[in-house]
ZAMARGU-4260 file (C-alpha; in steps of 0.2 Angstrom, whole numbers, plus 5000, padded with zeros to 4 digits):
<rodrens>
0) 4999/5000/5000 | 5007/5017/4997 | 5012/5028/5010 | 5000/5043/5010 | 5008/5062/5008
5) 4999/5077/5018 | 5001/5094/5017 | 4992/5098/5034 | 4987/5092/5050 | 4973/5094/5061
10) 4975/5096/5080 | 4970/5079/5089 | 4964/5071/5075 | 4971/5055/5067 | 4979/5054/5050
15) 4965/5047/5041 | 4957/5065/5043 | 4972/5075/5037 | 4973/5085/5021 | 4982/5073/5007
20) 4997/5083/4999 | 4992/5081/4980 | 4974/5088/4986 | 4981/5102/4991 | 4992/5104/4977
25) 4978/5102/4964 | 4966/5113/4974 | 4979/5126/4974 | 4983/5125/4957 | 4965/5127/4951
30) 4962/5142/4960 | 4980/5150/4956 | 4974/5146/4938 | 4958/5155/4940 | 4966/5170/4947
35) 4979/5172/4933 | 4967/5168/4919 | 4961/5188/4918 | 4978/5191/4915 | 4981/5178/4903
40) 4993/5168/4912 | 4981/5154/4918 | 4994/5141/4916 | 5007/5149/4925 | 4995/5150/4939
45) 4992/5133/4938 | 5011/5127/4937 | 5015/5135/4951 | 5001/5131/4964 | 5005/5112/4958
50) 5024/5114/4962 | 5023/5126/4977 | 5025/5113/4990 | 5035/5101/4983 | 5048/5101/4998
55) 5032/5092/5007 | 5036/5077/4998 | 5050/5073/5007 | 5051/5058/5020 | 5058/5071/5033
60) 5044/5081/5032 | 5031/5068/5032 | 5039/5060/5049 | 5038/5077/5057 | 5019/5078/5053
65) 5016/5060/5061 | 5027/5065/5076 | 5020/5084/5078 | 5003/5087/5076 | 4996/5105/5077
70) 5007/5115/5069 | 5005/5126/5052 | 5018/5130/5038 | 5008/5148/5037 | 5020/5152/5055
75) 5037/5159/5049 | 5048/5170/5060 | 5051/5187/5057 | 5071/5185/5052 | 5065/5175/5038
80) 5078/5162/5041 | 5065/5146/5037 | 5068/5141/5055 | 5050/5138/5057 | 5039/5129/5068
85) 5038/5115/5055 | 5053/5106/5063 | 5065/5119/5054 | 5061/5109/5039 | 5063/5121/5022
90) 5047/5113/5011 | 5048/5130/4999 | 5066/5128/4989 | 5063/5112/4982 | 5048/5117/4971
95) 5060/5133/4967 | 5074/5122/4961 | 5063/5109/4953 | 5056/5125/4942 | 5074/5131/4936
100) 5079/5114/4933 | 5065/5110/4921 | 5067/5127/4912 | 5082/5136/4918 | 5079/5153/4911
105) 5061/5154/4912 | 5058/5145/4928 | 5067/5157/4939 | 5049/5167/4938 | 5042/5154/4944
110) 5054/5150/4957 | 5054/5169/4966 | 5035/5166/4971 | 5038/5147/4977 | 5052/5150/4986
115) 5043/5166/4996 | 5025/5159/4995 | 5029/5160/5015 | 5044/5172/5018 | 5039/5184/5004
120) 5049/5188/4987 | 5068/5188/4991 | 5081/5200/4982 | 5088/5188/4967 | 5108/5190/4977
125) 5108/5197/4995 | 5120/5193/5009 | 5107/5185/5019 | 5092/5177/5013 | 5091/5177/4993
130) 5085/5167/4979 | 5101/5163/4973 | 5106/5155/4988 | 5089/5145/4990 | 5093/5137/4972
135) 5111/5131/4979 | 5107/5124/4996 | 5102/5105/5000 | 5084/5100/5000 | 5077/5085/5008
140) 5074/5072/4993 | 5057/5072/4989 | 5058/5063/4971 | 5048/5047/4980 | 5033/5058/4982
145) 5018/5060/4970 | 5030/5059/4953 | 5015/5064/4942 | 5013/5079/4948 | 5030/5087/4944
150) 5029/5080/4926 | 5022/5097/4919 | 5031/5109/4907 | 5033/5128/4910 | 5022/5136/4896
155) 5029/5151/4885 | 5027/5168/4893 | 5011/5179/4890 | 5011/5188/4874 | 5013/5205/4882
160) 5029/5199/4890 | 5036/5192/4873 | 5034/5207/4864 | 5040/5216/4877 | 5056/5208/4875
165) 5057/5216/4859 | 5061/5233/4865 | 5074/5228/4878 | 5088/5237/4868 | 5079/5254/4869
170) 5068/5251/4885 | 5077/5239/4893 | 5072/5245/4913 | 5054/5246/4909 | 5054/5230/4900
175) 5062/5223/4916 | 5049/5231/4926 | 5037/5223/4915 | 5044/5204/4921 | 5047/5209/4937
180) 5027/5216/4938 | 5022/5199/4931 | 5032/5190/4945 | 5022/5198/4959 | 5006/5195/4952
185) 5010/5179/4949 | 5016/5177/4968 | 4998/5186/4973 | 4987/5173/4963 | 4998/5159/4971
190) 4997/5165/4989 | 4980/5167/4989 | 4977/5152/4983 | 4987/5142/4995 | 4979/5154/5011
195) 4963/5150/5005 | 4963/5131/5003 | 4973/5130/5019 | 4959/5140/5027 | 4946/5128/5019
200) 4954/5114/5026 | 4958/5120/5045 | 4944/5131/5049 | 4929/5128/5036 | 4917/5138/5048
205) 4928/5154/5044 | 4930/5151/5026 | 4910/5149/5023 | 4910/5165/5032 | 4918/5174/5019
210) 4906/5184/5010 | 4898/5180/4993 | 4887/5190/4981 | 4877/5186/4967 | 4883/5183/4947
215) 4874/5200/4943 | 4882/5211/4958 | 4889/5226/4948 | 4871/5227/4938 | 4863/5227/4953
220) 4874/5241/4961 | 4873/5250/4948 | 4854/5252/4948 | 4855/5255/4965 | 4865/5270/4962
225) 4852/5274/4951 | 4839/5278/4962 | 4851/5284/4973 | 4857/5298/4961 | 4838/5301/4956
230) 4832/5305/4973 | 4847/5315/4977 | 4841/5326/4958 | 4824/5327/4966 | 4830/5337/4981
235) 4844/5344/4974 | 4839/5365/4970 | 4858/5371/4968 | 4864/5381/4956 | 4877/5369/4950
240) 4865/5353/4950 | 4863/5354/4932 | 4883/5354/4929 | 4882/5339/4940 | 4871/5329/4929
245) 4881/5336/4914 | 4895/5328/4922 | 4887/5310/4926 | 4878/5311/4909 | 4896/5311/4900
250) 4903/5297/4911 | 4890/5285/4906 | 4892/5287/4887 | 4912/5286/4890 | 4906/5269/4898
255) 4905/5260/4882 | 4921/5264/4875 | 4935/5250/4876 | 4943/5246/4892 | 4961/5255/4895
260) 4968/5273/4902 | 4953/5287/4906 | 4951/5305/4913 | 4942/5315/4921 | 4943/5332/4924
265) 4929/5340/4935 | 4932/5355/4948 | 4927/5351/4964 | 4907/5351/4967 | 4905/5345/4949
270) 4898/5326/4958 | 4917/5317/4953 | 4914/5305/4966 | 4897/5296/4963 | 4901/5301/4943
275) 4915/5291/4943 | 4907/5277/4950 | 4893/5276/4938 | 4908/5276/4925 | 4915/5264/4934
280) 4901/5250/4935 | 4893/5252/4917 | 4910/5251/4913 | 4913/5235/4921 | 4896/5228/4917
285) 4898/5231/4899 | 4916/5226/4897 | 4915/5209/4908 | 4926/5218/4922 | 4926/5210/4941
290) 4926/5226/4952 | 4928/5244/4957 | 4943/5250/4966 | 4942/5267/4972 | 4960/5274/4977
295) 4959/5288/4988 | 4976/5301/4994 | 4970/5303/5009 | 4964/5289/5026 | 4954/5303/5031
300) 4944/5303/5017 | 4941/5286/5015 | 4929/5288/5029 | 4918/5300/5019 | 4918/5291/5002
305) 4915/5274/5010 | 4900/5283/5019 | 4893/5290/5005 | 4895/5273/4994 | 4886/5263/5009
310) 4871/5275/5009 | 4869/5270/4990 | 4870/5253/4993 | 4861/5252/5010 | 4845/5246/5002
315) 4855/5229/4996 | 4862/5228/5013 | 4844/5230/5020 | 4838/5217/5008 | 4851/5202/5015
320) 4864/5207/5005 | 4882/5206/5011 | 4891/5224/5011 | 4898/5226/4994 | 4910/5239/5001
325) 4925/5234/5006 | 4935/5249/5017 | 4953/5244/5017 | 4969/5255/5025 | 4983/5253/5036
330) 4974/5255/5053 | 4977/5238/5062 | 4987/5233/5047 | 4999/5218/5059 | 5018/5223/5057
335) 5023/5202/5059 | 5015/5189/5047 | 5007/5176/5058 | 4995/5165/5052 | 4983/5174/5061
340) 4984/5188/5052 | 4986/5181/5035 | 4970/5172/5037 | 4961/5191/5044 | 4969/5200/5030
345) 4959/5206/5016 | 4962/5198/4999 | 4951/5213/4990 | 4938/5200/4986 | 4923/5212/4984
350) 4913/5222/4971 | 4919/5237/4977 | 4935/5240/4987 | 4937/5258/4994 | 4958/5261/4998
355) 4973/5273/4997 | 4985/5277/4988 | 5000/5271/5001 | 4989/5254/5002 | 4990/5253/4983
360) 5006/5258/4980 | 5016/5250/4993 | 5005/5235/4990 | 5011/5236/4973 | 5029/5236/4975
365) 5029/5225/4993 | 5038/5208/4995 | 5027/5201/5009 | 5013/5190/5006 | 5000/5199/5017
370) 5004/5214/5007 | 5005/5205/4989 | 4991/5194/4991 | 4976/5205/4985 | 4986/5213/4969
375) 4979/5198/4959 | 4961/5207/4961 | 4967/5222/4952 | 4968/5213/4936 | 4951/5216/4925
380) 4945/5229/4939 | 4940/5248/4937 | 4952/5257/4946 | 4949/5275/4950 | 4963/5285/4955
385) 4956/5300/4964 | 4966/5316/4964 | 4977/5304/4954 | 4992/5317/4952 | 4995/5317/4971
390) 5010/5307/4969 | 5028/5312/4977 | 5039/5317/4965 | 5054/5303/4969 | 5040/5290/4966
395) 5032/5295/4949 | 5042/5284/4936 | 5040/5268/4946 | 5020/5271/4951 | 5016/5277/4933
400) 5024/5261/4927 | 5014/5250/4938 | 4998/5261/4932 | 5002/5258/4914 | 5006/5239/4916
405) 4988/5238/4924 | 4980/5244/4910 | 4990/5237/4895 | 4994/5222/4902 | 4982/5216/4916
410) 4965/5222/4907 | 4962/5234/4919 | 4954/5252/4916 | 4962/5265/4926 | 4952/5281/4927
415) 4963/5295/4933 | 4951/5308/4942 | 4956/5326/4945 | 4949/5344/4953 | 4963/5352/4941
420) 4971/5343/4925 | 4976/5325/4922 | 4996/5329/4928 | 5003/5313/4924 | 5000/5311/4904
425) 5012/5312/4892 | 5019/5328/4887 | 5036/5334/4879 | 5043/5340/4894 | 5036/5325/4904
430) 5041/5309/4894 | 5037/5296/4907 | 5018/5301/4908 | 5003/5290/4902 | 5000/5289/4885
435) 4983/5286/4877 | 4973/5293/4890 | 4956/5300/4884 | 4947/5311/4893 | 4928/5309/4898
440) 4921/5326/4899 | 4921/5334/4883 | 4927/5352/4887 | 4935/5354/4904 | 4940/5373/4902
445) 4922/5376/4899 | 4916/5365/4913 | 4929/5375/4923 | 4922/5392/4921 | 4905/5386/4921
450) 4907/5380/4939 | 4920/5394/4946 | 4911/5401/4961 | 4925/5407/4969 | 4940/5419/4971
455) 4956/5417/4978 | 4962/5432/4988 | 4983/5432/4994 | 4984/5440/5012 | 5003/5437/5013
460) 5009/5433/5029 | 4997/5431/5045 | 5002/5430/5064 | 4988/5416/5074 | 4983/5432/5081
465) 4979/5439/5065 | 4972/5426/5058 | 4960/5423/5075 | 4953/5440/5071 | 4948/5438/5054
470) 4940/5422/5060 | 4930/5428/5074 | 4924/5442/5060 | 4913/5429/5051 | 4898/5419/5055
475) 4904/5404/5045 | 4922/5400/5041 | 4932/5387/5038 | 4951/5388/5042 | 4963/5374/5033
480) 4980/5373/5042 | 4994/5361/5039 | 4997/5353/5054 | 4990/5344/5070 | 4997/5356/5082
485) 4993/5372/5073 | 4974/5367/5071 | 4975/5363/5091 | 4983/5379/5095 | 4972/5390/5085
490) 4957/5382/5090 | 4960/5384/5108 | 4965/5402/5105 | 4947/5405/5099 | 4939/5400/5115
495) 4923/5390/5117 | 4912/5399/5109 | 4898/5390/5102 | 4898/5386/5084 | 4918/5383/5087
500) 4924/5366/5079 | 4940/5356/5078 | 4943/5343/5065 | 4960/5334/5064 | 4968/5315/5062
505) 4971/5317/5081 | 4953/5312/5081 | 4945/5295/5077 | 4937/5292/5062 | 4922/5290/5069
510) 4923/5305/5081 | 4926/5316/5065 | 4909/5311/5057 | 4900/5315/5072 | 4910/5332/5070
515) 4905/5335/5053 | 4887/5329/5055 | 4885/5343/5068 | 4895/5355/5055 | 4883/5353/5043
520) 4868/5355/5052 | 4875/5373/5058 | 4879/5376/5040 | 4863/5372/5035 | 4851/5380/5048
525) 4862/5397/5045 | 4869/5395/5062 | 4888/5401/5069 | 4899/5389/5062 | 4919/5390/5064
530) 4928/5377/5061 | 4948/5374/5062 | 4955/5358/5053 | 4970/5351/5044 | 4966/5347/5026
535) 4958/5332/5030 | 4943/5340/5025 | 4950/5347/5009 | 4944/5332/4998 | 4929/5320/4998
540) 4922/5330/5012 | 4905/5338/5005 | 4903/5354/5017 | 4899/5372/5010 | 4905/5388/5018
545) 4905/5404/5010 | 4921/5410/5015 | 4938/5398/5017 | 4957/5401/5024 | 4971/5389/5019
550) 4987/5391/5023 | 5000/5391/5010 | 5003/5372/5003 | 5002/5365/4984 | 4991/5372/4971
555) 4982/5357/4971 | 4978/5358/4989 | 4973/5376/4988 | 4961/5371/4975 | 4953/5356/4984
560) 4952/5370/4999 | 4943/5381/4988 | 4932/5367/4984 | 4923/5370/5001 | 4919/5386/4999
565) 4902/5392/4989 | 4902/5373/4986 | 4886/5371/4979 | 4886/5390/4972 | 4871/5399/4981
570) 4882/5415/4983 | 4888/5423/4967 | 4907/5421/4973 | 4914/5415/4989 | 4931/5419/4994
575) 4947/5410/4998 | 4961/5419/5009 | 4977/5411/5006 | 4990/5415/5018 | 5008/5412/5024
580) 5006/5406/5044 | 5020/5408/5059 | 5023/5389/5059 | 5033/5389/5042 | 5048/5378/5052
585) 5036/5365/5057 | 5030/5364/5038 | 5047/5358/5030 | 5036/5342/5023 | 5027/5356/5012
590) 5042/5365/5006 | 5043/5358/4988 | 5022/5360/4984 | 5023/5377/4992 | 5039/5384/4985
595) 5030/5381/4967 | 5014/5389/4973 | 5026/5404/4979 | 5033/5407/4962 | 5016/5406/4953
600) 5011/5419/4965 | 5026/5428/4960 | 5037/5428/4975 | 5037/5439/4991 | 5033/5452/4978
605) 5015/5445/4977 | 5014/5449/4960 | 5004/5436/4955 | 5007/5427/4937 | 4989/5424/4933
610) 4974/5435/4937 | 4966/5417/4943 | 4977/5407/4952 | 4967/5390/4951 | 4964/5393/4932
615) 4970/5377/4921 | 4985/5388/4916 | 4990/5392/4933 | 4989/5374/4939 | 4999/5368/4923
620) 5011/5380/4928 | 5011/5374/4945 | 5013/5356/4938 | 5027/5360/4928 | 5037/5366/4942
625) 5033/5353/4954 | 5035/5338/4944 | 5039/5340/4925 | 5055/5349/4928 | 5061/5337/4942
630) 5069/5323/4930 | 5081/5319/4942 | 5069/5314/4956 | 5058/5305/4947 | 5064/5288/4953
635) 5077/5296/4967 | 5074/5280/4976 | 5083/5269/4963 | 5067/5256/4960 | 5069/5252/4943
640) 5089/5251/4945 | 5087/5236/4956 | 5076/5226/4943 | 5088/5219/4929 | 5088/5205/4914
645) 5105/5198/4913 | 5113/5185/4902 | 5117/5173/4915 | 5109/5156/4914 | 5109/5156/4933
650) 5100/5173/4939 | 5094/5180/4921 | 5080/5189/4931 | 5088/5200/4944 | 5075/5207/4954
655) 5079/5214/4972 | 5061/5213/4977 | 5066/5215/4997 | 5078/5230/4995 | 5062/5240/4985
660) 5048/5236/4996 | 5061/5241/5013 | 5063/5257/5000 | 5046/5261/4993 | 5037/5270/5007
665) 5026/5285/5001 | 5028/5291/5017 | 5042/5291/5027 | 5034/5285/5044 | 5017/5278/5046
670) 5016/5280/5065 | 5007/5268/5075 | 4989/5264/5076 | 4982/5266/5094 | 4963/5258/5097
675) 4952/5274/5107 | 4938/5268/5116 | 4927/5282/5110 | 4909/5286/5114 | 4897/5270/5117
680) 4898/5257/5102 | 4920/5262/5103 | 4919/5254/5122 | 4909/5240/5116 | 4921/5234/5102
685) 4935/5237/5114 | 4926/5226/5127 | 4924/5214/5112 | 4942/5214/5108 | 4948/5211/5126
690) 4935/5196/5130 | 4940/5187/5112 | 4948/5171/5114 | 4960/5167/5100 | 4959/5179/5085
695) 4945/5191/5088 | 4932/5192/5075 | 4937/5200/5057 | 4920/5210/5059 | 4927/5218/5076
700) 4944/5222/5069 | 4936/5230/5054 | 4923/5240/5065 | 4936/5244/5076 | 4946/5254/5062
705) 4934/5268/5065 | 4940/5270/5084 | 4959/5272/5078 | 4972/5286/5080 | 4990/5286/5073
710) 5004/5293/5083 | 5021/5296/5081 | 5033/5281/5085 | 5044/5290/5098 | 5026/5294/5107
715) 5020/5278/5106 | 5035/5271/5114 | 5036/5283/5128 | 5017/5279/5132 | 5016/5258/5129
720) 5014/5248/5144 | 5007/5264/5154 | 4991/5273/5145 | 4994/5264/5129 | 4991/5244/5134
725) 4994/5230/5120 | 4976/5218/5122 | 4981/5200/5116 | 4999/5207/5117 | 4996/5212/5099
730) 4983/5228/5098 | 4986/5242/5106 | 4972/5252/5115 | 4971/5269/5124 | 4970/5262/5143
735) 4963/5281/5149 | 4953/5289/5138 | 4946/5300/5151 | 4962/5307/5154 | 4971/5306/5135
740) 4956/5309/5123 | 4948/5327/5124 | 4932/5328/5116 | 4935/5343/5106 | 4952/5339/5103
745) 4954/5321/5102 | 4971/5312/5106 | 4981/5322/5117 | 4997/5313/5125 | 5009/5324/5135
750) 5000/5339/5124 | 5013/5334/5111 | 5005/5331/5093 | 5012/5323/5078 | 5015/5338/5069
755) 5009/5332/5051 | 4993/5323/5046 | 4997/5306/5040 | 4983/5301/5027 | 4990/5292/5016
760) 4989/5274/5023
</rodrens>
């Protein structure tokens, strides 16, 4: 009788209940093939799944399973030495070596993912763990396992990669990027398939609890959106209502065009959020795309957009359908990979995903399995990049190449949404820009003129005292500053007068939502309402003030601030006052964008170069200064130089995945996330977290995202163990909210705040 080979055990259960290795390999192969099919790599996905655990065919590995049950191989040590709980047996190198033995060149494209399907994608060559060493190390003999599984051949590369090789002589770095991108997408298919099959065997109840939607979900969502918009139009008596309708109609007309790259240039207040969603749902349905991914530059705005989307689809949820909106950002992201964190991680298998720019781009350049797992679900999707131009100059080229890859080779449609203009498209002085971008709105300049509702006035330098005096002179006014500390100090200088509000990311999202609801009621009733806010209120937040003050920043940010002024066109003209604050030293992070704006303003002489500071011509000049003229910074982190195609039989594809992931940080620090038991609901959720046995329920973790605040690491470490406690040794919770959480200011630790607003996470 043939000795059975197993993939996974069940604690306390006899071997006849364990998962057979051949079943696991074939299950993962079929799943990975299904995930890779949207980008034409079905056969590659199948082979990756079939070979990923060939090392488990060794007798040494099987002896371990028989002697020590209950441990799972999805748990690794953070140092990635492969000395894991599975008896220190490396079972991932065998499949990688087999791939390069079968196909010495192309096999490396599989080897990266197979060797890294637990530890993450390695560098090709490094002092520590790397692919080169994994391919040379001794592995346990496994030939006596299920031999028929290894007899498959590696298929030809997808046509888009074969065609890319023809451009290698003139575009070598871009060709290398395409191959490296393919490996990462294939890796995503493999690890998601592996996790899902493991979960189905080891935790079938959890697997069954994953939400599912009907096949016609996108059509159903489009119908729900149509009803929602119809109800809004019935009550929208604002002067700009007709323009918003024109934008939406243009989006629906353009939805029939073939997939690819689009831009939607609509000034703030023009209904861009719902119009872009209307385009995405109609376009996805007509072209067989699978989901919509809405990418927003700031964490704070996710709350607003997700709330709008949930209002749209609430009738579907009330009717018993699973919530089609997945909100995903960095809050409660777990730094160390464990079985629990991987199983709890989102893989973006939802009809509508709302996420941030940092979550998207850092995942596209990540090496960890938990960050890469979701990437394959970007293929055959409609990806809406809200405020697409908000990318750091130092990462422009790799980010734009990734966008181009998704549209050109992964059958996705990308929509560049912007209130100003699509600053990242190809032009003579911007050769790395995106090509063949189709504008959805027929005449953006005419739309800008029709929706012009604001005059921008430059006040020059203003002390906080002068600024406070101006603010108190208005019944309804919004003042936007650049740091949490400035917002707090300016707010406190206004006193405790009724109708004065503070907004910053020192407040948890649920708290901010409550305050914004009060602000909107005040505005609608014509009552006094003075708001001091950081830039979190700038985009995606539907408020309408007659007067706005904005501290000096990038011209695109000023345009967003102006979008909160006379938003619905009820005044002939609103006024946005631009000022230079006395806190410039703490705003060094804005120096590049602010300096470009100062040049547009005419420097210290205030001889403005343009009569209308927000005109499309002025904004184009701004982007020429900030983006297009800084060619030496377009890839200053040298991302592309770490991706090489070389004439080497042993390592033809030299990709430094781990090194790139370490350098690819759109913002240098994300801080640390702290859970705040704010309000009755927050207290209940924290109590559920404390009472959880093992891994807390996924719904609790997702709900807790609304009760989190990010703080600088130095402040976090100072308070860890006192005012911040680790629940279950893992979840940081504010221990004494009555002492450290102010109902007007939010989280206050030692009266010290994070200088900048960290949203893009």
